[in-house]
N, C-alpha and C positions, 0 to 999 in steps of 0.2 A: 504494500500500500504506500501511496505517496502521501507524505505529510503535507499539512497546510503550508509550512515554511518552504518546502521544496517547490510546491506549486507557485507560491509568490515569487520565489527566486527565478523561476522560468518565465513568469509573466514580466518581471522587471527586466530580465535579459532581452526578451522579445521587444519590449518598449524601447530599450536603449538601442537595439539593432534597427528598429524602425526609425527612430530619431536620427541616427547616424546616416541611414539610407536617404532619408528626406533631405538632410543637410547636404549630403553629397550631390544629390540631383539638383538642388537649388544652386550650388556652386557651379556645377557643370552648365546649367542654364545661363547663369550670369557671365561666366568666363568663356564665352564663345570664342572660337579661334579667330574669327575675323575682327572681333572687338579687341582682343588681346593684341593682334598685330597692329591695329590702328593706334592703340594706346602706346605700344612700344615705339612706333614711328614718331608720335607726338612727344613722348618723353625724351627721346634722344635728340630731337630737333631743338628743344628749348635752350639748353645751355650753349649750344653752338651758335644759334641765332643771336642770343643776347651778346655773346662775345663778339660776333661778327659785326653787329650793329654799332658797337663801340669803336670800331676801327675806321669808320668812314666819316668823311666830312663833305658829302656830296657824291654825285654819281661818279664812280671809279676814281675818286680822290681820297686817298688815305689821309687820316689826320696825323699830326706830328707825333702824338703819343704812340701810335701803333709802330711807327718806324723806330722811335726811341726804344721801345721795348725790345725789338729784335736787334737793335744795335748795341744797347748797353745792359739791359736786364737779363734777357733770355740767353741761356747757354745750353749747349748740348752736352749732357753728362754721359760721355762715352769713356771707355778705358783710356787712361792717360790724360783725360780732360779734367775739368770741363773746357769746352771750346766755344768761341763766339760763332754765331751763325755766319756762314759765308753769304754774301749778297743780302744783307738784312732787309733792304727795301723790297727785293723780289720776294723773299719769304713772307714778309708782312703783307704784301699784295696778294700772294697766292693763298695765304691763310685767311685773309679777309674775304676773298672771293669764295673759298670753300665753305667758310662758316656761314655765309649767307645763302649760297646756291644749294648746297646739299640739304640743309633743313627745309627749304622750300620744296625741293623735289620729294623729300620724305613725306611732308605733310600732304602733298598732292597725291602721293603714291605713284609718281611718274619717274621712270628710271630708278626705281626704288633700290634694287640690289646694287646698282652702280653707286648711288648716293650712300648707301650703308657701308660699302667697301671704302669709299672715300673718307667717310667719318671714322672708320676703323683705322685707316692709315694715319689720319690726322691725330687720332688718339694715341697711336704708337709714338708719333713725334712729340706730342705733348708730354707723354710719359717720360721720354728721355730728356725733356726740357725741365720738367717739374717732377722729379722722381718721388718726392714725398706725397704727391697727390694720388698715388696708386689706388687707394680705396675707392675713389670716385672714378678714376680712369678705367679700372677693371669693370666697373658697372657699365660705363659707356661702351667698352669693347664687347662685353657680353650682349648688350642690346643690339649693337651693330652687327655682330655675327649672327644673332638670331634672325634679324631682318634679312640679312644676306642669304641665310640658309633656307628660311621658310617663306620668303617673299612678302609682298605688301598686304596680302589678304584680299578679301572680296570688296572692301571699301577702298578702292583705289582706281586711278586712271589706268594703271597697268592692267588690272583685271578687266576693265571696260574694253580696252583695246584688244585683249586676248579673246574676250567673248565675241567681239565684232569680227575678228579674223576667222573664228570658227564658223560664223554665220555666212561669211562671204564665200 
């Protein structure tokens, strides 16, 4: 015979299992792949966009601070270094362009994998420039690699173009 206590224990276990199952289904419903991919794209875009916007003083005109950073402040922390950036104005210009262009592409979901790889490479350069920033840099690298690996998702221009190509 089953005691009342054993019966209550089974009922409690079934209730907990049901609760866990319901919570799991809710989380799966909330964290749809396409939504996750969109949020990853947006999250990676923000810090680069903000940094890029600080470098410009008009259309294709870098501000003096951006060039000064690459001339005097930023250094490449490589073995035997640190070393100053070669051609600091060129690096400042390329950095400013990438920090504005790649986030726009990511937000739109257009050329998404290209933009993600671009930001991944920029993150690698940022890491050797500011090695103490690795906790945030590794987060950016992980997001960029995830976007490059799994693509932009359904909420993107890339997906719209892919669907159009299939219909043609």
